[in-house]
N, C-alpha and C positions, 0 to 999 in steps of 0.2 A: 524537210527533216525537222524533228523536234527533239528537245532534250527533256526527258520525263521529269527529272528532278534536279534541282541545284541546291547546294548548301553553301553558306558563306561563314567564314571565320575571320575575325580581325587578328592581324599580326602587327608587329612593330613597323613593318614596311608597307603594309597595304591590306588587301582582303584576299584570303585564300578561297578559291572557288573550286568546288568539286561537283562532278556530275557524270553522266554516262552518255556516250555517243557510239557511233559505229566502231567496232574493234579496230585499233591501230590508226584511227583518224587523227589528223593534225588539228589541234584546237588553238585558236588565237583569240585573245581577249584584249580589247583596247578600252581604256578609260576615256570615254567621249566627253567627260566633264572636266578633265585636266587640260587646261590651255587649249580649248577647242578652236580657238581663233588663231593659233600659232602656225608656223610653217608646217609643211606636210611631213617633214622628217622629224619625228618626235619619238625616238625609240624608248624614252623613259616612260611612256604611257602604254607600252605594249607588254604582253606576256604570251609565251607560247609553250605548249606541251603536246605530248603524243599520248593518245589513249592506249591502254594496255590491251591484251588479247581479249579481255572481257568487256572492253569499251569504257572502263573507268579512267577518268582523267582528273588531274589536280594541278592547279597553277595559282600563283600569287599575282594579283592585279595591283600594280603600284599606285600609290597616292589615292586610293579609293576611300570614299566616305559614304555615309548614309545619304541617299538622295542622288548619288551619282548615276549616270547612265553608262552602261557598258555595251560595246558592240562585240558580240560573240560569234566568231566565224569558225565553222566546222567544215573542213575540207576532206572529203572521202568520196571522190568522184565529183558529182555536182556540188557546188559551193553553197552553203546556207549561211545567212547572216541573221542573227537574232538580236533584238534589243532587250536589255535587261535593266530594270531600275532596282538599285540596291535597296533592300529593306533595312531593318534594324541591324546596325553594325557597331554600335556603341559610340561612334564618332560621326556627328552630323556634318553634312556638306556646308562649310562656312564660307565657301567662295562666293563672292557677289556675282550676280548675273551680269555677264559681259557679252560684248559682241565686237568682232573685228571689223568695224565699219570703215576704217580709214581707206581701205582699198576701193570702196564704192564711190562712183561718180553718178550724179543724176544727169541723164541725157534726154533730149526730146523724144517723146513716144510717137506712136502711129497717129494719134489725133491731137489737134491743137489743145494746148493746156494740160496735156498729160506728159509725165516724165517717168521713164524706166531707169533701170540701174545697170551701169557698166562696172565690172570688177577688174581693176588693173593689176591685181595680184596674181601670182601663179597659183596659189592655193585659194580656191573659191569658197572654201568653208568659212562661214561667218561665226558660228557658235555651236552650242550643243544641239544635236538633232531634237526637234520638237520645241525648241525655245521660241517664245513669242515676243515680238516687239511691236510697239505702236509708234507711228509717226504722227505728230500733231502739227498741222500748219498753224504757225503762230499768228498769221494774218487772218485766215478764214475760220480757224478753230476746227477744221475738218480733221477727223481721226481716221487713219488707215491702219489695219492690223495685218501683220504677216506672221506666219508660222514656218520656221525653217524645216526643210524636208529631212529625210532620213540620212542625208549626207551633210546636214548642217548648212545647206545653201538656201538662198531665196528661191521660191517657186518661179518657174518660167512665166514671163509676162507680168511680174509684179510691177505696179506703177502707183503714182500719186498724182494728184491734181495741184496745179499752182502756176506760178509765173516766175521768170528770172528774178532772183533776189529773195524769194520766199525762203524763210527758215522753218525747219521742222524740229521740234523737240523729240528726242529719242528715249523711249522707256523700254526696258527689256526685262523679261522674267524667264528663268530656266525651269519653272515649275516648282521650285523649292524656295528660291530667294526672290524678293521683290514681287511677290505674287499679286499685290494690289497696285503695282505700277506707280508707287509713290516717288521713287527715286529716278531722276532724269540722268541718263548716261551721258549724252552729248547732243549734238545737233547735226542735221544735214542742211545744206543750202543749195538751192537751184542756181547753177553758175550763170552769171550774165554772159552774153555773147561778146566776143572781142569787138572793139570798135573798128571804124573804117581803116585805121592804121595797123590793125592786128594786135592792138594792146588790150589786155584783159585787166579789168579793175575789180578786185575782190570786194564783196559786200562787207561793209563795216558793221560791227555789232550795234544793235539799237541802243544798248545801255553803255556805250562807250563813255569813258570818264569825262565828266564835265570839264570844259576848258581845253580839251584835246583838239588840235587842228592839224590838217594835212599840210606838211611842209616837205620841201625837197631836201634829200640827203646830199650834202656836198662831199667832195673828196673822192679818192680812188676806191675801187672795190677792195683791193688788197694793197697793203703796204709792205709787210714782211711775210707774205704768204698767209695761208689759213692757219691760225693758231687756235687751240682749244679755248683759250681765254677770250677769243673774239665772240664766241657764241654765248649770249646771256639771255636768260628767260625774263620776259617782261610780265605783263598782266594777263597773259593767256595761259590756260592750263595745258601747255604743249611741251612739258618737260621731256617727253619721249623724243620729240623732234630735235630740241636743243641738244640733248645729251647724245643723240645719234650723230648730229653734225659735228659735235666736239670730239666724239670717238673717232670719226673718220679723219678729223684734223690731227689726231694723235699720230696715226700711222700712215695716212695717205692724203696729205693736204693737197697734193697735186690734183686729186679727183675733184675737189670742190672748186679749185681755180679753173679747171677745164670745163666745168658745168656752166660757168657764168661768162657771158660775153657783153662787153660794153658796146652799145650801138652808137652810130654817129649822131642820131637824133636825141641822145640823152637817155634813151630807154636801156633796159637790160634784159637780155634773153637768158633764161635759165632752162637748161635741157635736162629733164628728168628721164627716168626709165619707166616703161610700163610693159607688162607682159602681154604679148600678142598671141591670142589663142589659135589663130590660123597658122602663124609662123612657128608657134611653139617656142618662142624666144623673146627676150627683152628687146624692145625697140626704143628709139629716142622719142621724147615727147617735149618739144620746146614750148615754153610759156614766156611771153614778153610782157613786162610791166614797166611802169614809170618808177622814178626814184622817190616819189612822194609816199610818205608813210605817216601815220598818226603820231603826232608829237605832243608831249606834255612836259612843261617846264624845261624845254630845250632838249629833251631826250626822247628817243623812240618809245612809244607807249607799250609796244609789244616786244618784238625781238630787239634787245638793247645792244649797246656797244660798251666796251670797257672804257674806263675813264683814264685820262692822262697819257702823255706821250704820243708819238706818231701813230701807234696802233689804235688809239682812240678815235682816229679820223676814218679808219676803214669802215666800210658799210656793207660788206658782202652778206653778213648774216641777216640783218633786217630785211634786205631785198630778197634773199633766198626764202625766208619765211613768208614774205608777201607773195612770192611766186607760187609757193605751195598752197597758200590760202586761195589764190586765184584759181588754181587747178581744182580745188575743192569747192569753190563758189564763194566762200567768205571766211573771214578770220575765225568766227565762232565754230566753223565746221572742222577746224584743226584741233579742237580740244579733245583730250582723251585718246590714247592710242598706244601702240607698242613699237619698240625700236626696229624690229625686223621689217615692219611696214616701210620705214624710212630707208633701211638698207636696200630694199628693193628699188625704191624711188631714186636713191642716190647712186647705187652701185650696180643695180641689175642682178642682185643675188638674193636668194630667198632667205638665207640665214638659218640659224638653228635656235631652238628654244630649250632651255634647261630649267626644270623645276627644282629649286634648291632643296625643298622639303623632301625630295625623293633621293637625295644623294648623300653618301657618306662624306665625311670631311676630306678624305683622301681623293675620292672621285671628283669632288668639287674643286679641290686644289689643282688636280691634274688638268681638268677642263680649262680653268682660268689661266694656268701657266702655259698650257699648250697654245691657247689663243693668243696670249701676249707674245710668246716666242715666234709665232707665225705672223705677227703683226695683223691680226684679225680684229677689227673694231668690235668693242664689247660695251653694251649698256646693261646695267642691272637695275632692279627696282625693288622697293621695300613693300612690306605687307601693310595691313591695317591694324589699328589698335582702337577698337571700339568707336570707330568713326572719327577719331581725333587726327590732327595733322602732324603731331609730334610725339615721338616715343618719350615717355617720361624720363627725365634726367639723362638723356643721351646726346642731345644735339642732332639726332637723326630725325628725319621727317618721314611719316607714314605715307604710303600710296604715292611714292615719288620716284622718279627715274634719276640715275646717276651714271656718269661716264666712268668706265674702268680705265685709269691712267697707266696702270701697271701692277705688278705683284713683286713682293720682296720676301726673302727668306734669310734670316740671320740667327745663327746659333740655334737652329731648329725651330725658330718662331716664324710662322708664316703669316703674312699680312697682305692686304690689298690696298691699293692707292686709288681713291675715288675722288670725283669732282662733282659738287653740287652745281647744277646749271644756273643757280641764282648768283653764283660768284661769291657766295658767303654761306653761313649757316653750318659750317663744319663743327664737329664736337669740340668743346672748349679745351684749349691747351693742346689740341691735336692737329690743328690746321697748319698749312704752309702759307698759302696765299690763294686768292681767286677761288675760294671754296674747295681747294684740294686738301685732302687729309688722308691719313693712314689708319686702317682699322684691322685689328687682329682677325684672322680668318674665322675663329669661333664666334666672335661678335657679329661678323658679317653674316654667318649662317643663321644666327638667331633672329636677325631683323629683316633680312632680305629673302624674297621668295622666288624671284625670276631672274634669268640671265638670257640676254639676246646676243648672239654671236653672228657677225657678218662673215660667213665662211666662203 
């Protein structure tokens, strides 16, 4: 089936789409460019309408910009799916090219030296359909190009060549942004095999800070249970992971404690969750690691520990981070990601994604308050400001994930309580301690673009 003509009109909430289909047909449009890597339940990217008796339909696609790709489904008997790339709509797609790669694991392929991809997330979609990404083996310099299919997934049989420990730079373009592949998104690492004792040792970054050495973490995993303040980001760009762990510690610290087991030989087994496509359910995935982590000036180089008091001796978070790095192959493979990927790994739940830009202040408040009331862990993240890392004169950092500690409402003023995983860096004069601060809801809506909820 075909649509003979489509017209687009920009509105304050998105793009109004008009066209003709079979009389009384149900027409559904999905913005495939808005959070294409998120959980499968993303109602804020959908719009639905019914054609009239003459076949005319009209609907508003939320969050749509020039360059976005739409999936248009017309159901009137046989289902037809059309891909539409938006033309001039007055507002250009400014979203950077992204890919939800954290769910991918490199596993041995059919031939020696080849590695295919296993996806441990429930939603196998990695990005916008037709998006291209290139993996470059940093050792051999070999480049392999992939194009996501119409469902935003890797084509069957996709593989790369290498050996355990090899790192691959990841560049991605959605056809509008990063067309020349100048910006590197993250890395993949081929996981080393567990040793004879079943212990996995994650590959260390080749550019690890000079003077850093592997040292054993002493002390118990937990002293006073898992506290949000225990999870501190070090020199890795894994704020999504740190903030997600802290969010779980806010409402369900017992989950983190149950995940980790001290073994008699001094190792620690961390049991993650992975989605099993055969069982159609999340199953346990244990990873055993040693207590050795890279240390610099007496502190963990990556996942850090809070200073002072008995809580400063607990070491659950650096070891949890190490185990996740081992599952991914290496520390550098944990950089860049989204919190719902960690909610799946920690809790075995897909979570929900909300795009702040598509919500009214009331809808945003209701979503955050409902999640807080239900004790659902929440992580939020900020947008970008011309490639800088800090919004001017705010104390807030761009392209950065924060834990939602709670919400407050006093005398009609609504605010959110956030935590920076650095343990500092809150807006001046507005912080409490450990990077925790309160932000008016209208300010939050101005600088933050995404919400991940572990439902």
